[in-house]
DSSP file (Angstrom, degrees, kcal/mol; ACC not computed):
  #  RESIDUE AA STRUCTURE BP1 BP2  ACC     N-H-->O    O-->H-N    N-H-->O    O-->H-N    TCO  KAPPA ALPHA  PHI   PSI    X-CA   Y-CA   Z-CA
    1    1 A A              0   0    0      0, 0.0     2,-0.5     0, 0.0   156,-0.2   0.000 360.0 360.0 360.0 144.6    0.0    0.0    0.0
    2    2 A V  E     +A  156   0A   0    154,-3.3   154,-2.0    10,-0.0     2,-0.4  -0.962 360.0 177.3-108.5 121.6    1.1    3.6   -0.7
    3    3 A T  E     -A  155   0A   0     -2,-0.5     2,-0.3   152,-0.2   152,-0.2  -0.990  26.7-133.7-134.6 132.2   -0.2    5.9    2.0
    4    4 A R        -     0   0    0    150,-2.9     2,-0.1    -2,-0.4     7,-0.1  -0.644  30.2-120.1 -78.6 133.5    0.4    9.6    2.6
    5    5 A V    >   -     0   0    0     -2,-0.3     3,-1.7     1,-0.1    -1,-0.1  -0.487  24.2-116.6 -73.3 148.7    1.3   10.6    6.1
    6    6 A E  T 3  S+     0   0    0      1,-0.3    -1,-0.1    -2,-0.1    -2,-0.0   0.824 110.3  48.7 -58.3 -37.7   -1.1   12.9    7.8
    7    7 A H  T 3  S+     0   0    0      2,-0.0    -1,-0.3     0, 0.0     2,-0.1   0.445  83.5 117.0 -87.2   1.5    1.2   15.9    8.2
    8    8 A A    <   -     0   0    0     -3,-1.7     4,-0.1     1,-0.1     3,-0.0  -0.407  55.8-151.5 -69.8 144.5    2.5   15.8    4.6
    9    9 A D  S    S+     0   0    0     -2,-0.1     2,-0.3     2,-0.1    -1,-0.1   0.274  79.6  40.1 -98.0  11.2    1.8   18.9    2.5
   10   10 A H  S    S-     0   0    0    143,-0.0     3,-0.1     3,-0.0    -1,-0.1  -0.986  88.6-103.1-153.9 148.4    1.8   17.0   -0.8
   11   11 A G        -     0   0    0     -2,-0.3     2,-0.3     1,-0.1   142,-0.2  -0.147  51.6 -82.5 -65.8 169.8    0.5   13.6   -1.9
   12   12 A V  E     -B  152   0B   0    140,-2.6   140,-2.5   -10,-0.1     2,-0.4  -0.565  45.5-167.5 -74.2 136.2    2.8   10.7   -2.4
   13   13 A A  E     -B  151   0B   0     -2,-0.3     2,-0.6   138,-0.2   138,-0.2  -0.981   8.0-166.8-130.6 120.5    4.5   10.7   -5.8
   14   14 A I  E     -B  150   0B   0    136,-2.4   136,-2.5    -2,-0.4     2,-0.3  -0.937  18.2-152.8-107.7 118.6    6.4    7.6   -7.1
   15   15 A F  E     -B  149   0B   0     -2,-0.6     2,-0.4   134,-0.2   134,-0.2  -0.670  18.2-179.9 -99.0 144.6    8.6    8.5  -10.1
   16   16 A H  E     -B  148   0B   0    132,-2.1   132,-2.8    -2,-0.3     2,-0.2  -0.940  26.1-131.0-140.6 118.4    9.7    6.3  -13.0
   17   17 A D  E     +B  147   0B   0     -2,-0.4   130,-0.3   130,-0.2     2,-0.3  -0.454  36.1 163.9 -69.5 137.9   11.9    7.7  -15.8
   18   18 A V  E     -     0   0B   0    128,-2.2     2,-0.2    -2,-0.2   146,-0.0  -0.842  28.9-148.6-139.8 175.8   10.7    7.0  -19.3
   19   19 A S  E     +     0   0B   0     -2,-0.3     2,-0.3   125,-0.0   127,-0.2  -0.678  46.3 108.4-153.6  96.4   11.4    8.2  -22.8
   20   20 A F  E     -B  145   0B   0    125,-1.9   125,-3.1    -2,-0.2     3,-0.1  -0.990  54.4-143.8-160.1 164.2    8.6    8.1  -25.3
   21   21 A R  S    S+     0   0    0      1,-0.4     2,-0.4    -2,-0.3    -1,-0.1   0.816  99.0  23.5 -91.9 -49.2    6.1   10.1  -27.3
   22   22 A D  S    S+     0   0    0     97,-0.1   144,-2.7   121,-0.1   145,-2.1  -0.948  82.3 136.0-119.7 139.2    3.4    7.5  -27.1
   23   23 A G  E     -GH 118 165C   0     95,-1.8    95,-3.0    -2,-0.4     2,-0.3  -0.958  35.3-123.6-166.1-178.0    3.2    4.9  -24.4
   24   24 A S  E     -GH 117 164C   0    140,-2.4   140,-2.5    -2,-0.3     2,-0.4  -0.973   2.5-153.0-142.1 154.9    1.1    3.0  -21.9
   25   25 A V  E     -GH 116 163C   0     91,-2.3    91,-2.7    -2,-0.3     2,-0.4  -0.997  17.1-176.7-127.6 125.1    0.9    2.3  -18.2
   26   26 A K  E     +GH 115 162C   0    136,-3.0   136,-3.1    -2,-0.4     2,-0.3  -0.966  17.2 141.8-121.9 137.7   -0.7   -1.0  -17.0
   27   27 A L  E     -G  114   0C   0     87,-2.3    87,-3.0    -2,-0.4     2,-0.4  -0.983  45.3-112.8-162.3 169.1   -1.2   -1.9  -13.4
   28   28 A K  E     +GH 113 159C   0    131,-2.8   131,-2.2    -2,-0.3     2,-0.3  -0.901  39.9 176.2-107.2 142.8   -3.4   -3.5  -10.8
   29   29 A F  E     -GH 112 158C   0     83,-2.5    83,-3.2    -2,-0.4     2,-0.3  -0.981  21.9-164.6-146.6 158.3   -4.9   -1.3   -8.1
   30   30 A K  E     - H   0 157C   0    127,-2.0   127,-2.6    -2,-0.3     2,-0.3  -0.987  14.4-173.9-142.2 134.8   -7.3   -1.3   -5.1
   31   31 A L        -     0   0    0     -2,-0.3    79,-0.2    79,-0.3   125,-0.1  -0.880  14.5-144.1-125.3 157.0   -8.8    1.8   -3.5
   32   32 A R    >   -     0   0    0    123,-0.4     3,-2.4    -2,-0.3    29,-0.2  -0.719  52.0 -67.8-106.9 167.2  -10.9    2.5   -0.4
   33   33 A P  T 3  S+     0   0    0      0, 0.0    -1,-0.1     0, 0.0     3,-0.1  -0.327 127.0  21.1 -53.9 133.3  -13.7    5.1   -0.2
   34   34 A G  T 3  S+     0   0    0      1,-0.3     2,-0.1    -3,-0.0   121,-0.1   0.283 100.5 116.8  88.6 -10.0  -12.0    8.6   -0.4
   35   35 A D    <   -     0   0    0     -3,-2.4    26,-0.4   119,-0.1    -1,-0.3  -0.456  40.9-174.0 -85.3 161.5   -8.8    7.2   -2.0
   36   36 A D        -     0   0    0    119,-0.4   118,-0.4    24,-0.1     2,-0.4  -0.983  14.4-154.3-150.1 161.1   -7.5    8.1   -5.4
   37   37 A L  E     -C   59   0B   0     22,-2.0    22,-2.9    -2,-0.3     2,-0.4  -0.990  10.8-164.7-138.6 127.4   -4.8    7.1   -7.8
   38   38 A G  E     -CD  58 151B   0    113,-3.0   113,-2.8    -2,-0.4     2,-0.6  -0.919  11.0-158.9-113.9 140.3   -3.3    9.3  -10.5
   39   39 A I  E     -CD  57 150B   0     18,-3.0    18,-2.1    -2,-0.4     2,-0.5  -0.959  23.8-170.8-114.8 109.3   -1.1    8.3  -13.5
   40   40 A D  E     -CD  56 149B   0    109,-2.9   109,-2.6    -2,-0.6     2,-0.5  -0.874  17.4-151.0-112.6 128.8    0.7   11.4  -14.5
   41   41 A F  E     -CD  55 148B   0     14,-3.0    13,-2.5    -2,-0.5    14,-1.3  -0.870  28.7-173.6 -98.7 130.4    2.9   11.8  -17.7
   42   42 A V  E     -CD  53 147B   0    105,-2.8   104,-2.4    -2,-0.5   105,-1.6  -0.917  33.0-173.6-134.2 146.7    5.6   14.4  -17.1
   43   43 A D    >   -     0   0    0      9,-2.5     3,-1.9    -2,-0.3     9,-0.1  -0.802   9.0-173.6-134.8  95.2    8.4   16.3  -18.9
   44   44 A R  T 3  S+     0   0    0     -2,-0.3     8,-0.2     1,-0.3     7,-0.1   0.655  81.6  66.9 -65.5 -15.0   10.4   18.2  -16.2
   45   45 A E  T 3  S+     0   0    0      7,-0.1     2,-0.6     6,-0.1    -1,-0.3   0.651  79.0  92.8 -79.2 -13.9   12.4   19.9  -19.0
   46   46 A L    X   -     0   0    0     -3,-1.9     3,-0.5     1,-0.1     6,-0.3  -0.717  56.2-174.0 -81.6 116.8    9.3   21.7  -20.1
   47   47 A K  T 3   +     0   0    0     -2,-0.6    -1,-0.1     1,-0.2     4,-0.1   0.391  68.3  76.4 -97.6   3.2    9.3   25.1  -18.3
   48   48 A T  T 3  S+     0   0    0      2,-0.1    28,-2.5    28,-0.1    29,-0.3   0.453  94.6  54.5 -91.6  -0.7    5.9   26.4  -19.4
   49   49 A V  B X  S-K   75   0D   0     -3,-0.5     3,-1.2    26,-0.3     2,-0.3  -0.951  97.5 -92.8-131.5 152.7    4.0   24.1  -17.0
   50   50 A H  G >  S-     0   0    0     24,-2.9     3,-2.1    -2,-0.3    -2,-0.1  -0.471 103.7 -17.5 -65.0 123.6    4.2   23.5  -13.2
   51   51 A A  G 3  S-     0   0    0     -2,-0.3    -1,-0.3     1,-0.3    -7,-0.1   0.666 116.1 -72.7  54.5  22.0    6.6   20.6  -12.5
   52   52 A G  G <  S+     0   0    0     -3,-1.2    -9,-2.5    -6,-0.3    -1,-0.3   0.613  76.8 169.8  75.6  12.0    6.4   19.4  -16.1
   53   53 A H  E <   +C   42   0B   0     -3,-2.1    -1,-0.2   -11,-0.2   -11,-0.2  -0.416   6.1 164.9 -64.4 122.9    2.9   18.0  -15.7
   54   54 A L  E     -     0   0B   0    -13,-2.5    16,-2.6     1,-0.4    15,-1.2   0.843  58.6 -22.7-103.2 -55.5    1.6   17.1  -19.2
   55   55 A C  E     -CE  41  68B   0    -14,-1.3   -14,-3.0    13,-0.3    -1,-0.4  -0.983  57.9-164.7-159.2 158.3   -1.5   14.9  -18.8
   56   56 A M  E     -CE  40  67B   0     11,-2.0    11,-2.7    -2,-0.3     2,-0.5  -0.999  18.1-150.7-151.8 146.9   -3.0   12.6  -16.2
   57   57 A A  E     -CE  39  66B   0    -18,-2.1   -18,-3.0    -2,-0.3     2,-0.4  -0.993  23.6-171.2-113.8 125.4   -5.6   10.0  -15.6
   58   58 A R  E     -CE  38  65B   0      7,-2.7     7,-2.7    -2,-0.5     2,-0.4  -0.966   1.6-165.5-120.9 134.9   -7.0   10.0  -12.0
   59   59 A V  E     +CE  37  64B   0    -22,-2.9   -22,-2.0    -2,-0.4     2,-0.2  -0.963  14.1 167.3-125.6 134.4   -9.3    7.3  -10.6
   60   60 A T        -     0   0    0      3,-2.7   -24,-0.1    -2,-0.4   -29,-0.0  -0.723  54.7 -95.2-122.1 180.0  -11.5    7.1   -7.6
   61   61 A L  S    S+     0   0    0    -26,-0.4    45,-2.4    -2,-0.2     3,-0.1   0.779 124.8  32.6 -66.7 -24.3  -14.1    4.5   -6.8
   62   62 A K  S    S+     0   0    0      1,-0.2    42,-2.8    43,-0.2     2,-0.3   0.556 123.3  21.9-110.2 -11.1  -16.8    6.8   -8.3
   63   63 A Q  E     - F   0 103B   0     40,-0.3    -3,-2.7     2,-0.0     2,-0.4  -0.996  49.1-152.1-159.9 146.9  -15.1    8.7  -11.1
   64   64 A A  E     -EF  59 102B   0     38,-2.7    38,-3.1    -2,-0.3     2,-0.4  -0.945  15.8-161.5-115.1 145.8  -12.2    8.9  -13.5
   65   65 A T  E     -EF  58 101B   0     -7,-2.7    -7,-2.7    -2,-0.4     2,-0.5  -0.995   3.1-165.8-128.2 126.8  -10.8   12.1  -14.8
   66   66 A L  E     -EF  57 100B   0     34,-2.5    34,-2.5    -2,-0.4     2,-0.4  -0.942  22.2-178.4-107.7 130.2   -8.7   12.4  -17.9
   67   67 A M  E     -EF  56  99B   0    -11,-2.7   -11,-2.0    -2,-0.5     2,-0.8  -0.977  37.6-142.3-141.5 147.7   -6.9   15.7  -18.2
   68   68 A D  E     +E   55   0B   0     30,-2.9     5,-0.3    -2,-0.4   -13,-0.3  -0.893  26.9 173.3 -97.0 100.1   -4.6   17.8  -20.4
   69   69 A S      > +     0   0    0    -15,-1.2     5,-1.4    -2,-0.8     6,-0.5   0.809  68.1  66.7 -79.5 -31.0   -2.4   19.5  -17.7
   70   70 A K  T   5S+     0   0    0    -16,-2.6    -1,-0.2     1,-0.3     6,-0.1   0.915 118.0  21.4 -60.6 -47.2    0.0   21.1  -20.2
   71   71 A T  T   5S+     0   0    0    -17,-0.3    -1,-0.3    27,-0.1    -2,-0.2   0.315 130.6  49.9-103.2   7.6   -2.6   23.5  -21.8
   72   72 A G  T > 5S-     0   0    0     -3,-0.3     3,-1.6    -4,-0.2     6,-0.2   0.191 117.6 -17.8-115.0-127.2   -4.9   23.3  -18.8
   73   73 A N  T 3 5S+     0   0    0      1,-0.3    -4,-0.1    -5,-0.3    -3,-0.1   0.594 130.7  50.6 -69.6 -12.6   -4.6   23.7  -15.0
   74   74 A M  T 3 <S+     0   0    0     -5,-1.4   -24,-2.9    -6,-0.2    -1,-0.3   0.479  75.8 116.6-102.4  -3.3   -0.8   23.2  -14.8
   75   75 A N  B <> S-K   49   0D   0     -3,-1.6     4,-3.3    -6,-0.5   -26,-0.3  -0.501  73.1-129.1 -58.2 127.3    0.0   25.8  -17.6
   76   76 A L  H  > S+     0   0    0    -28,-2.5     4,-2.7     1,-0.2     5,-0.2   0.871 103.2  48.7 -55.9 -44.2    2.0   28.4  -15.6
   77   77 A E  H  > S+     0   0    0    -29,-0.3     4,-1.9     1,-0.2    -1,-0.2   0.940 117.2  41.2 -62.2 -47.4    0.0   31.4  -16.7
   78   78 A L  H  > S+     0   0    0     -6,-0.2     4,-2.6     2,-0.2    -2,-0.2   0.885 114.3  52.8 -68.1 -38.4   -3.3   29.8  -15.9
   79   79 A R  H  X S+     0   0    0     -4,-3.3     4,-2.8     2,-0.2     5,-0.2   0.926 108.7  49.1 -63.6 -44.7   -2.1   28.2  -12.7
   80   80 A E  H  X S+     0   0    0     -4,-2.7     4,-1.5    -5,-0.3    -1,-0.2   0.912 113.1  47.4 -62.2 -42.3   -0.8   31.5  -11.4
   81   81 A K  H  <>S+     0   0    0     -4,-1.9     5,-3.5    -5,-0.2     6,-0.4   0.918 112.3  50.3 -62.7 -43.0   -4.1   33.2  -12.2
   82   82 A R  H ><5S+     0   0    0     -4,-2.6     3,-1.5     1,-0.2    -2,-0.2   0.926 110.2  48.8 -62.5 -45.4   -6.1   30.3  -10.6
   83   83 A L  H 3<5S+     0   0    0     -4,-2.8    -1,-0.2     1,-0.3    -2,-0.2   0.790 113.5  47.7 -65.8 -27.2   -4.0   30.5   -7.4
   84   84 A A  T 3<5S-     0   0    0     -4,-1.5    -1,-0.3    -5,-0.2    -2,-0.2   0.310 112.7-120.1 -92.6   7.7   -4.5   34.3   -7.2
   85   85 A N  T < 5S+     0   0    0     -3,-1.5    -3,-0.2    -4,-0.1    -2,-0.1   0.892  79.4 123.6  52.6  42.5   -8.3   33.8   -7.9
   86   86 A A      < +     0   0    0     -5,-3.5    -4,-0.2    -6,-0.1     2,-0.2   0.107  24.5 138.7-120.3  20.1   -7.8   35.9  -11.0
   87   87 A L        -     0   0    0     -6,-0.4     2,-0.1    -5,-0.1    -9,-0.0  -0.460  45.4-137.1 -67.9 136.0   -9.2   33.6  -13.7
   88   88 A T     >  -     0   0    0     -2,-0.2     4,-2.4     1,-0.1     5,-0.2  -0.364  27.3-102.9 -82.2 170.4  -11.3   35.4  -16.3
   89   89 A A  H  > S+     0   0    0      1,-0.2     4,-2.2     2,-0.2     5,-0.1   0.889 126.1  51.3 -60.2 -38.9  -14.6   34.0  -17.7
   90   90 A D  H  > S+     0   0    0      2,-0.2     4,-2.5     1,-0.2    -1,-0.2   0.892 108.0  51.8 -66.2 -39.3  -12.6   33.0  -20.8
   91   91 A D  H  > S+     0   0    0      2,-0.2     4,-2.7     1,-0.2    -2,-0.2   0.934 110.8  47.7 -60.6 -46.3  -10.0   31.2  -18.7
   92   92 A K  H  X S+     0   0    0     -4,-2.4     4,-1.6     1,-0.2    -2,-0.2   0.889 111.4  50.6 -62.9 -40.2  -12.6   29.2  -16.9
   93   93 A K  H  X S+     0   0    0     -4,-2.2     4,-0.7     2,-0.2    -1,-0.2   0.915 111.3  48.7 -63.9 -43.1  -14.3   28.3  -20.1
   94   94 A L  H >< S+     0   0    0     -4,-2.5     3,-1.4     1,-0.2     4,-0.3   0.931 108.5  53.1 -61.4 -46.9  -11.0   27.1  -21.5
   95   95 A L  H >< S+     0   0    0     -4,-2.7     3,-1.5     1,-0.3    -1,-0.2   0.826  99.7  62.9 -61.1 -32.1  -10.2   25.1  -18.4
   96   96 A E  H >< S+     0   0    0     -4,-1.6     3,-0.6     1,-0.3    -1,-0.3   0.780 101.4  52.7 -62.2 -25.7  -13.5   23.3  -18.7
   97   97 A T  T << S+     0   0    0     -3,-1.4    -1,-0.3    -4,-0.7    -2,-0.2   0.493  94.5  73.5 -86.6  -3.5  -12.4   21.9  -22.1
   98   98 A K  T <  S+     0   0    0     -3,-1.5   -30,-2.9    -4,-0.3     2,-0.3   0.320  98.3  36.8 -98.7   7.4   -9.1   20.5  -20.6
   99   99 A S  E <   -F   67   0B   0     -3,-0.6     2,-0.4   -32,-0.2   -32,-0.2  -0.991  59.9-150.4-152.9 160.2  -10.5   17.5  -18.7
  100  100 A K  E     -F   66   0B   0    -34,-2.5   -34,-2.5    -2,-0.3     2,-0.4  -0.997  11.4-151.4-134.6 128.5  -13.2   14.9  -19.0
  101  101 A K  E     -F   65   0B   0     -2,-0.4   -36,-0.2   -36,-0.2    -2,-0.0  -0.842  10.6-168.5-101.8 136.6  -15.0   13.3  -16.0
  102  102 A I  E     -F   64   0B   0    -38,-3.1   -38,-2.7    -2,-0.4     2,-0.1  -0.985  21.1-126.0-127.4 120.6  -16.3    9.7  -16.4
  103  103 A P  E     -F   63   0B   0      0, 0.0     2,-0.3     0, 0.0   -40,-0.3  -0.406  33.5-177.6 -65.9 141.4  -18.6    8.2  -13.8
  104  104 A L        -     0   0    0    -42,-2.8     2,-0.3    -2,-0.1   -43,-0.0  -0.930  26.4-157.2-133.8 158.2  -17.4    4.8  -12.3
  105  105 A T        +     0   0    0     -2,-0.3     2,-0.4     2,-0.0   -43,-0.2  -0.797  28.8 169.7-134.6  94.1  -18.7    2.2   -9.9
  106  106 A L        -     0   0    0    -45,-2.4     2,-0.4    -2,-0.3    -2,-0.1  -0.840  34.6-119.5-109.4 144.1  -15.7    0.3   -8.6
  107  107 A D    >   -     0   0    0     -2,-0.4     3,-1.2     1,-0.1   -76,-0.3  -0.670  12.6-148.7 -82.2 128.1  -15.8   -2.2   -5.7
  108  108 A A  T 3  S+     0   0    0     -2,-0.4    -1,-0.1     1,-0.2   -47,-0.0   0.678  95.8  54.5 -70.4 -17.8  -13.5   -1.2   -2.8
  109  109 A K  T 3  S+     0   0    0    -79,-0.1     2,-0.4     2,-0.1    -1,-0.2   0.385  97.1  83.4 -96.8   4.5  -12.7   -4.8   -1.9
  110  110 A T  S <  S-     0   0    0     -3,-1.2     2,-0.4   -79,-0.2   -79,-0.3  -0.861  74.7-126.6-116.6 140.6  -11.6   -5.8   -5.4
  111  111 A W        -     0   0    0     -2,-0.4     2,-0.3   -81,-0.1   -81,-0.2  -0.689  33.9-158.0 -75.8 135.8   -8.3   -5.5   -7.3
  112  112 A H  E     -G   29   0C   0    -83,-3.2   -83,-2.5    -2,-0.4     2,-0.4  -0.896  13.4-128.9-118.7 147.6   -8.9   -3.8  -10.6
  113  113 A D  E     -G   28   0C   0     -2,-0.3    15,-2.8   -85,-0.2     2,-0.4  -0.811  28.4-170.2 -92.3 133.7   -6.8   -3.8  -13.8
  114  114 A L  E     -GI  27 127C   0    -87,-3.0   -87,-2.3    -2,-0.4     2,-0.4  -0.975  11.5-179.0-127.9 139.9   -6.0   -0.4  -15.2
  115  115 A L  E     -GI  26 126C   0     11,-2.4    11,-2.8    -2,-0.4     2,-0.5  -0.977   3.5-172.9-137.6 123.8   -4.5    0.6  -18.6
  116  116 A V  E     -GI  25 125C   0    -91,-2.7   -91,-2.3    -2,-0.4     2,-0.5  -0.980   7.6-170.9-115.1 124.5   -3.8    4.1  -19.7
  117  117 A V  E     -GI  24 124C   0      7,-2.5     7,-2.6    -2,-0.5     2,-0.6  -0.969   7.5-167.1-117.5 128.1   -2.7    4.6  -23.3
  118  118 A V  E     +GI  23 123C   0    -95,-3.0   -95,-1.8    -2,-0.5     2,-0.4  -0.967  19.3 162.1-112.9 116.6   -1.4    8.0  -24.5
  119  119 A Q  E >   - I   0 122C   0      3,-2.8     3,-1.8    -2,-0.6     2,-0.2  -0.958  61.7 -41.6-141.2 117.6   -1.2    8.0  -28.3
  120  120 A G  T 3  S-     0   0    0     -2,-0.4    22,-0.1     1,-0.2     0, 0.0  -0.472 123.3 -24.8  62.4-131.3   -0.9   11.2  -30.3
  121  121 A D  T 3  S+     0   0    0     -2,-0.2    16,-2.5    20,-0.1     2,-0.4   0.151 121.2  93.1 -98.3  19.8   -3.3   13.7  -28.7
  122  122 A K  E <   -IJ 119 136C   0     -3,-1.8    -3,-2.8    14,-0.2     2,-0.4  -0.935  52.5-164.7-121.6 136.8   -5.6   11.0  -27.2
  123  123 A M  E     -IJ 118 135C   0     12,-2.8    12,-2.3    -2,-0.4     2,-0.4  -0.968  10.5-166.2-114.3 131.8   -5.6    9.4  -23.8
  124  124 A T  E     -IJ 117 134C   0     -7,-2.6    -7,-2.5    -2,-0.4     2,-0.5  -0.972   3.7-158.8-121.4 132.8   -7.6    6.1  -23.4
  125  125 A L  E     -IJ 116 133C   0      8,-2.9     7,-2.4    -2,-0.4     8,-1.4  -0.949   8.8-176.3-114.5 125.1   -8.5    4.6  -20.0
  126  126 A T  E     -IJ 115 131C   0    -11,-2.8   -11,-2.4    -2,-0.5     2,-0.4  -0.978   1.3-173.6-119.8 130.8   -9.4    0.9  -19.7
  127  127 A I  E >  S-IJ 114 130C   0      3,-2.4     3,-1.7    -2,-0.4   -13,-0.2  -0.993  72.9 -10.4-126.5 128.3  -10.5   -0.6  -16.4
  128  128 A D  T 3  S-     0   0    0    -15,-2.8    -1,-0.1    -2,-0.4   -14,-0.1   0.864 130.5 -53.2  52.7  41.2  -11.0   -4.3  -16.0
  129  129 A G  T 3  S+     0   0    0    -16,-0.2     2,-0.5     1,-0.2    -1,-0.3   0.440 116.8 108.1  81.0   0.5  -10.8   -4.9  -19.7
  130  130 A E  E <  S-J  127   0C   0     -3,-1.7    -3,-2.4     0, 0.0     2,-0.6  -0.945  72.0-125.4-115.8 127.8  -13.4   -2.2  -20.6
  131  131 A V  E     +J  126   0C   0     -2,-0.5    -5,-0.3    -5,-0.2     3,-0.1  -0.578  30.9 177.8 -67.0 117.0  -12.7    1.1  -22.2
  132  132 A V  E     -     0   0C   0     -7,-2.4     2,-0.3    -2,-0.6    -1,-0.2   0.640  57.3 -12.1 -98.7 -16.9  -14.3    3.5  -19.8
  133  133 A G  E     -J  125   0C   0     -8,-1.4    -8,-2.9   -31,-0.1     2,-0.3  -0.942  45.9-155.2-177.5 156.1  -13.2    6.8  -21.5
  134  134 A E  E     -J  124   0C   0     -2,-0.3     2,-0.4   -10,-0.2   -10,-0.2  -0.971  11.7-169.8-134.6 150.1  -11.2    8.6  -24.0
  135  135 A F  E     -J  123   0C   0    -12,-2.3   -12,-2.8    -2,-0.3     2,-0.5  -0.993   4.7-160.9-144.2 135.5  -10.1   12.3  -24.1
  136  136 A Q  E     +J  122   0C   0     -2,-0.4     2,-0.3   -14,-0.2   -14,-0.2  -0.968  25.7 142.3-121.2 129.0   -8.5   14.2  -26.9
  137  137 A S    >>  -     0   0    0    -16,-2.5     3,-1.2    -2,-0.5     4,-0.5  -0.961  54.1-114.4-163.6 148.9   -6.5   17.5  -26.3
  138  138 A E  G >4 S+     0   0    0     -2,-0.3     3,-1.1     1,-0.3   -16,-0.1   0.791 108.5  62.5 -63.0 -31.3   -3.4   19.0  -27.8
  139  139 A G  G >4 S+     0   0    0      1,-0.3     3,-1.5     2,-0.2    -1,-0.3   0.789  93.2  64.6 -65.5 -26.6   -1.3   18.9  -24.6
  140  140 A I  G <4 S+     0   0    0     -3,-1.2    -1,-0.3   -19,-0.3    -2,-0.2   0.799  93.0  64.1 -64.3 -28.2   -1.5   15.1  -24.6
  141  141 A A  G <<  +     0   0    0     -3,-1.1    -1,-0.3    -4,-0.5    -2,-0.2   0.367  67.8 143.2 -80.2   5.6    0.5   15.1  -27.9
  142  142 A H    <   -     0   0    0     -3,-1.5   -22,-0.1     1,-0.2     3,-0.1  -0.229  54.1-131.8 -47.9 131.5    3.6   16.7  -26.2
  143  143 A P  S    S+     0   0    0      0, 0.0     2,-0.5     0, 0.0    -1,-0.2   0.661  84.3  52.1 -71.2 -17.0    6.5   14.9  -28.0
  144  144 A T        +     0   0    0   -123,-0.1     2,-0.7  -125,-0.1  -123,-0.2  -0.894  52.4 178.9-129.6 107.4    8.6   13.9  -25.0
  145  145 A K  E     +B   20   0B   0   -125,-3.1  -125,-1.9    -2,-0.5  -102,-0.2  -0.925  11.3 169.5 -97.1 117.9    7.2   12.1  -22.0
  146  146 A R  E     +     0   0B   0   -104,-2.4  -128,-2.2    -2,-0.7     2,-0.3   0.518  57.6  25.6-109.0  -9.1   10.3   11.7  -19.7
  147  147 A M  E     -BD  17  42B   0   -105,-1.6  -105,-2.8  -130,-0.3     2,-0.4  -0.993  55.6-149.1-156.5 145.3    8.6   10.5  -16.5
  148  148 A I  E     -BD  16  41B   0   -132,-2.8  -132,-2.1    -2,-0.3     2,-0.5  -0.965  19.0-163.1-111.0 134.7    5.6    8.6  -15.2
  149  149 A T  E     -BD  15  40B   0   -109,-2.6  -109,-2.9    -2,-0.4     2,-0.7  -0.982  12.4-152.8-119.4 127.1    4.4    9.5  -11.7
  150  150 A L  E     -BD  14  39B   0   -136,-2.5  -136,-2.4    -2,-0.5     2,-0.5  -0.895  25.6-162.4 -92.0 117.1    2.0    7.4   -9.7
  151  151 A A  E     +BD  13  38B   0   -113,-2.8  -113,-3.0    -2,-0.7     2,-0.4  -0.888  15.2 179.8-113.1 128.9    0.3   10.0   -7.5
  152  152 A V  E     -B   12   0B   0   -140,-2.5  -140,-2.6    -2,-0.5  -115,-0.1  -0.983  12.2-175.6-131.0 119.5   -1.7    9.1   -4.3
  153  153 A N  S    S-     0   0    0     -2,-0.4    -1,-0.1  -117,-0.3  -116,-0.1   0.758  86.0  -5.4 -85.8 -25.5   -3.4   11.8   -2.2
  154  154 A K  S    S-     0   0    0   -118,-0.4  -150,-2.9     1,-0.2     2,-0.3   0.517 119.7 -36.1-128.6 -75.2   -4.5    9.5    0.6
  155  155 A S  E     +A    3   0A   0   -152,-0.2  -119,-0.4  -119,-0.1  -123,-0.4  -0.987  51.3 167.1-158.0 149.7   -3.9    5.7    0.1
  156  156 A A  E     -A    2   0A   0   -154,-2.0  -154,-3.3    -2,-0.3     2,-0.5  -0.960  29.4-130.9-161.1 148.4   -3.9    3.1   -2.7
  157  157 A W  E     -H   30   0C   0   -127,-2.6  -127,-2.0    -2,-0.3     2,-0.4  -0.914  31.9-179.4-101.5 131.5   -2.7   -0.4   -3.3
  158  158 A I  E     +H   29   0C   0     -2,-0.5     2,-0.3  -129,-0.2  -129,-0.2  -0.991   6.9 159.4-135.4 138.8   -0.7   -0.8   -6.5
  159  159 A D  E     +H   28   0C   0   -131,-2.2  -131,-2.8    -2,-0.4    -2,-0.0  -0.971  51.5  26.7-152.1 163.6    0.9   -3.9   -8.0
  160  160 A D  E     -     0   0C   0     -2,-0.3     2,-0.3  -133,-0.2    -1,-0.1   0.866  69.2-171.7  51.7  50.4    2.2   -5.4  -11.3
  161  161 A V  E     -     0   0C   0   -134,-0.1     2,-0.4    -3,-0.1  -134,-0.2  -0.587   6.8-178.4 -77.4 129.4    3.1   -2.0  -12.9
  162  162 A E  E     -H   26   0C   0   -136,-3.1  -136,-3.0    -2,-0.3     2,-0.5  -0.997   8.3-168.3-129.0 127.0    4.2   -2.2  -16.6
  163  163 A V  E     -H   25   0C   0     -2,-0.4     2,-0.4  -138,-0.2  -138,-0.2  -0.965  11.8-172.1-114.5 129.6    5.2    0.9  -18.6
  164  164 A R  E     -H   24   0C   0   -140,-2.5  -140,-2.4    -2,-0.5     2,-0.5  -0.957  20.7-137.7-127.3 140.7    5.5    0.4  -22.4
  165  165 A R  E     +H   23   0C   0     -2,-0.4  -142,-0.3  -142,-0.2  -145,-0.1  -0.837  20.4 174.8 -91.0 125.6    6.9    2.7  -25.1
  166  166 A L              0   0    0   -144,-2.7  -143,-0.2    -2,-0.5    -1,-0.2   0.739 360.0 360.0 -97.4 -32.5    4.7    2.6  -28.2
  167  167 A R              0   0    0   -145,-2.1  -144,-0.1     0, 0.0    -2,-0.1   0.264 360.0 360.0-161.5 360.0    6.6    5.3  -30.1
């Protein structure tokens, strides 16, 4: 199990260096109510986004979120405005287009199979052999993914992680 300690000011982040344009992350996971697991594709050499965040798939028992962080909430200009509560109506409208929420009903007592594929400008999420969602956005197509981060804000069980380069 991966668990964030109570006094930490940031979730747990497990890093794995990679080098690809298109790739996949496959793993088994188990969550409890209130837990989440994020699979984050990162390029720390990209200085126009916070901490190199490019795109992410985040899963809870009730919802998956697929997001373009590069041109969305981690874009430095938009992030600074958001933190200063200075987003314009146009900024908010733009940010709404940078993620997709997908309802889920996952059993907390069960190990689930997860596959995230990033290919071109599209991210596809498969859980337990069923495609549960796809999201297309230009930031996903960033040509260099240099790191995968498994991100846990509370707790998650993770096993059998496989990272593959497609291109």
